[in-house]
C-alpha positions, -999 to +999 in steps of 0.1 A: -022+069-049+015+068-039+037+098-030+073+093-027+097+115-007+133+106-008+155+115+022+188+132+015+206+119+046+196+084+046+188+057+021+151+056+028+121+069+011+089+080+030+061+066+008+026+078+015-002+055+003-036+068-002-067+049-010-095+074-023-131+070-013-142+063-049-120+032-049-133+015-019-167+031-013-181+029+022-159+009+041-147+009+078-111-004+077-083-004+051-049-023+059-018-018+039+000-054+036+030-062+017+066-074+017+075-046+041+048-058+067+053-097+061+019-094+046-010-102+071+016-111+100+020-073+106-006-053+086-005-014+087-039+001+097-045+030+075-061+062+089-096+070+078-098+106+067-129+128+069-135+126+033-135+088+036-102+082+020-074+062+038-039+073+043-006+059+058+032+066+054+060+040+055+096+044+055+111+020+028+149+013+022+157+028-014+171+006-043+143-021-039+109-031-052+082-040-029+049-058-036+017-048-017-020-047-016-048-032+003-070-054+024-105-041+027-125-048+057-108-079+062-128-093+032-113-082+000-079-075-017-074-042-038-045-031-060-034+005-064-043+019-097-013+041-099+014+013-088+047+015-105+042-020-118+022-054-111+035-088-104+018-122-102+010-129-065+021-165-065-006-175-042-036-169-065-044-157-101-042-121-090-014-096-093+002-075-064+009-039-068+046-029-070+062+002-056+100+009-066+120+032-045 
């Protein structure tokens, strides 16, 4: 799930990424990786909530499109089912999720 909050005073959007429990099951760690984190060079650790979901908020410059994915327990990749679009990853046959702000 993706929630966008556009700031009136800056060309920035606060984007909250949430991975529900039913999307990942019983996992220990979820990382948000994408254009804004140089992919795995600087992954963003998501906070695990009491209900088992994971959440994080990232400030993204508006007027752009960002590709991203979730990296689960350091083993598998998942897309966001509510992404704005999907684009070919270019490094595999998989697609990346896209958020447009």
